[in-house]
C-alpha positions as a Markdown table, in Angstrom:
| # | Residue | x | y | z |
|---|---|---|---|---|
| 1 | Met | 165.1 | 79.0 | 126.1 |
| 2 | Ala | 166.0 | 82.5 | 126.6 |
| 3 | Thr | 162.7 | 83.3 | 128.1 |
| 4 | Cys | 163.0 | 80.5 | 130.5 |
| 5 | Leu | 166.3 | 81.9 | 131.4 |
| 6 | Gly | 165.3 | 85.3 | 132.2 |
| 7 | Ala | 165.9 | 87.0 | 129.0 |
| 8 | Arg | 163.6 | 89.2 | 127.1 |
| 9 | Val | 163.0 | 87.9 | 123.5 |
| 10 | Leu | 162.2 | 90.9 | 121.2 |
| 11 | Ser | 161.5 | 88.9 | 118.2 |
| 12 | Val | 162.0 | 85.7 | 116.3 |
| 13 | Thr | 161.9 | 85.2 | 112.7 |
| 14 | Ile | 162.4 | 82.4 | 110.2 |
| 15 | Asp | 162.7 | 85.1 | 107.5 |
| 16 | Pro | 165.5 | 87.1 | 108.4 |
| 17 | Asp | 167.0 | 89.9 | 106.2 |
| 18 | Asn | 170.0 | 88.5 | 104.4 |
| 19 | Asp | 171.6 | 91.9 | 103.4 |
| 20 | Asp | 173.7 | 92.0 | 106.8 |
| 21 | Gly | 175.8 | 89.1 | 106.3 |
| 22 | Pro | 175.8 | 85.4 | 105.5 |
| 23 | Glu | 172.5 | 83.8 | 104.4 |
| 24 | Arg | 170.6 | 82.8 | 107.7 |
| 25 | Phe | 167.5 | 80.7 | 108.2 |
| 26 | Gly | 166.4 | 82.6 | 111.5 |
| 27 | Asp | 167.1 | 85.2 | 113.7 |
| 28 | Thr | 166.4 | 85.9 | 117.4 |
| 29 | Gln | 166.6 | 89.3 | 119.0 |
| 30 | Ile | 167.4 | 89.0 | 122.8 |
| 31 | Glu | 167.7 | 91.6 | 125.6 |
| 32 | Trp | 169.3 | 90.6 | 128.9 |
| 33 | Asp | 169.3 | 92.6 | 132.2 |
| 34 | Arg | 172.8 | 92.0 | 133.1 |
| 35 | His | 172.1 | 93.4 | 136.7 |
| 36 | Arg | 169.9 | 90.2 | 137.3 |
| 37 | Phe | 172.8 | 87.6 | 137.1 |
| 38 | Asp | 176.3 | 87.3 | 138.3 |
| 39 | Arg | 179.0 | 86.9 | 135.8 |
| 40 | Arg | 179.1 | 83.2 | 135.9 |
| 41 | Glu | 175.2 | 82.8 | 135.8 |
| 42 | Phe | 175.0 | 85.3 | 132.7 |
| 43 | Tyr | 177.7 | 83.5 | 130.7 |
| 44 | Glu | 176.1 | 79.9 | 131.3 |
| 45 | Lys | 172.8 | 81.4 | 130.2 |
| 46 | Leu | 174.5 | 82.5 | 127.1 |
| 47 | Val | 175.9 | 78.9 | 126.5 |
| 48 | Leu | 172.6 | 77.3 | 127.0 |
| 49 | Val | 170.6 | 79.7 | 124.7 |
| 50 | Ala | 173.2 | 79.1 | 122.0 |
| 51 | Leu | 172.8 | 75.4 | 122.1 |
| 52 | Ala | 169.2 | 75.2 | 122.6 |
| 53 | Gly | 168.4 | 75.4 | 118.8 |
| 54 | Pro | 170.9 | 72.4 | 117.8 |
| 55 | Val | 169.6 | 70.5 | 120.7 |
| 56 | Ala | 165.9 | 70.9 | 119.8 |
| 57 | Glu | 166.8 | 69.8 | 116.1 |
| 58 | Ala | 168.7 | 66.9 | 117.3 |
| 59 | Ile | 165.8 | 65.8 | 119.5 |
| 60 | His | 163.4 | 66.4 | 116.7 |
| 61 | Arg | 165.6 | 64.2 | 114.3 |
| 62 | Gln | 166.0 | 61.7 | 116.9 |
| 63 | Glu | 169.6 | 61.7 | 116.4 |
| 64 | Glu | 172.5 | 62.5 | 118.7 |
| 65 | Phe | 174.5 | 65.0 | 116.8 |
| 66 | His | 177.2 | 66.8 | 118.3 |
| 67 | Pro | 176.6 | 70.6 | 118.0 |
| 68 | Gly | 180.1 | 71.2 | 117.1 |
| 69 | Phe | 180.1 | 69.1 | 113.9 |
| 70 | Val | 177.0 | 70.2 | 112.0 |
| 71 | Ala | 177.6 | 73.0 | 109.5 |
| 72 | Glu | 174.2 | 74.5 | 110.1 |
| 73 | Trp | 174.9 | 74.8 | 113.8 |
| 74 | Ala | 178.4 | 76.4 | 113.2 |
| 75 | Asp | 177.3 | 79.9 | 114.5 |
| 76 | Asp | 175.4 | 78.5 | 117.6 |
| 77 | Trp | 178.5 | 76.6 | 118.5 |
| 78 | Gln | 180.7 | 79.6 | 117.9 |
| 79 | Gln | 178.4 | 81.6 | 120.4 |
| 80 | Ala | 178.5 | 78.9 | 122.9 |
| 81 | Trp | 182.3 | 78.5 | 122.6 |
| 82 | Lys | 182.7 | 82.2 | 123.0 |
| 83 | Ala | 180.3 | 82.6 | 126.0 |
| 84 | Ala | 182.1 | 79.4 | 127.7 |
| 85 | Ala | 185.6 | 81.0 | 127.3 |
| 86 | Glu | 184.5 | 83.5 | 129.6 |
| 87 | Leu | 184.1 | 80.7 | 132.4 |
| 88 | Val | 186.4 | 78.2 | 131.2 |
| 89 | Ser | 189.8 | 79.5 | 129.6 |
| 90 | Glu | 191.5 | 76.1 | 128.5 |
| 91 | Gln | 190.1 | 74.5 | 125.3 |
| 92 | Lys | 189.7 | 70.8 | 126.5 |
| 93 | Pro | 187.9 | 71.6 | 129.7 |
| 94 | Arg | 185.7 | 74.3 | 127.8 |
| 95 | Leu | 184.7 | 71.4 | 125.3 |
| 96 | Arg | 183.8 | 69.1 | 128.1 |
| 97 | Tyr | 181.9 | 71.9 | 129.7 |
| 98 | Ile | 179.9 | 72.7 | 126.6 |
| 99 | Glu | 179.2 | 69.0 | 126.2 |
| 100 | Lys | 178.0 | 68.7 | 129.6 |
| 101 | Met | 175.8 | 71.6 | 129.1 |
| 102 | Thr | 174.4 | 70.1 | 125.8 |
| 103 | Ala | 173.6 | 66.9 | 127.8 |
| 104 | Gln | 171.8 | 68.9 | 130.5 |
| 105 | Leu | 169.8 | 70.8 | 127.8 |
| 106 | Tyr | 168.8 | 67.4 | 125.9 |
| 107 | His | 167.4 | 66.2 | 129.0 |
| 108 | Glu | 165.6 | 69.4 | 129.8 |
| 109 | Leu | 164.1 | 69.9 | 126.4 |
| 110 | Asn | 163.1 | 66.3 | 126.0 |
| 111 | Gln | 160.4 | 66.6 | 128.5 |
| 112 | Asp | 156.7 | 66.8 | 127.3 |
| 113 | His | 156.1 | 70.3 | 128.8 |
| 114 | Ala | 159.2 | 71.7 | 127.2 |
| 115 | Trp | 158.6 | 70.1 | 123.8 |
| 116 | Ala | 154.9 | 71.2 | 123.8 |
| 117 | Ala | 156.1 | 74.9 | 124.3 |
| 118 | Leu | 158.8 | 74.5 | 121.5 |
| 119 | Ala | 156.3 | 73.0 | 119.1 |
| 120 | Ala | 153.7 | 75.9 | 119.8 |
| 121 | Ile | 156.4 | 78.3 | 118.9 |
| 122 | Val | 157.5 | 76.4 | 115.7 |
| 123 | Asp | 153.8 | 76.3 | 114.7 |
| 124 | His | 153.2 | 80.0 | 115.1 |
| 125 | Leu | 156.5 | 80.7 | 113.3 |
| 126 | Leu | 155.5 | 78.6 | 110.4 |
| 127 | Ala | 152.1 | 80.3 | 110.2 |
| 128 | His | 153.5 | 84.0 | 110.6 |
| 129 | Glu | 157.2 | 83.8 | 110.1 |
| 130 | Arg | 157.8 | 86.4 | 112.9 |
| 131 | Leu | 156.9 | 86.6 | 116.3 |
| 132 | Glu | 157.2 | 89.5 | 118.6 |
| 133 | Gly | 158.3 | 89.1 | 122.3 |
| 134 | Glu | 154.8 | 89.3 | 123.8 |
| 135 | Glu | 153.3 | 86.6 | 121.4 |
| 136 | Ile | 156.3 | 84.4 | 122.6 |
| 137 | Asp | 155.7 | 85.3 | 126.4 |
| 138 | Asp | 152.2 | 84.2 | 125.7 |
| 139 | Ile | 153.0 | 80.9 | 124.2 |
| 140 | Val | 155.3 | 80.1 | 126.7 |
| 141 | Ala | 153.4 | 80.8 | 129.7 |
| 142 | Thr | 150.7 | 78.4 | 128.3 |
| 143 | Trp | 153.1 | 75.6 | 128.4 |
| 144 | Leu | 155.4 | 76.5 | 131.1 |
| 145 | Gly | 153.8 | 78.9 | 133.1 |
């Protein structure tokens, strides 16, 4: 999702170091060129990137989970909540905004070309445990080019 939205993904791993905080099952390093986007665009992209993992997992499981109610997605939800706070200050409208963005992502990621790109990344991660940015760019370009 980050690559599609104009960020540079530096690396993705399913075997992160656990010595820098709570146990994690994956880690992604992303770099944004803040000058490319206006303020609203930038924070909206952060919300979408934060929610992309939970939405993809919900699609894979074929279950419509709310990303705010699944313990494994708490960090993703908090990232989305924090980014959305830059756009929507009040909590109830912010919740509605995030839920709207979740539905939008569900629609976008549930398409064959997007799912093929995601599956290719997952296959490579399972085989190598870590992907560098150039590898991710190549995979995404094949399917979404």
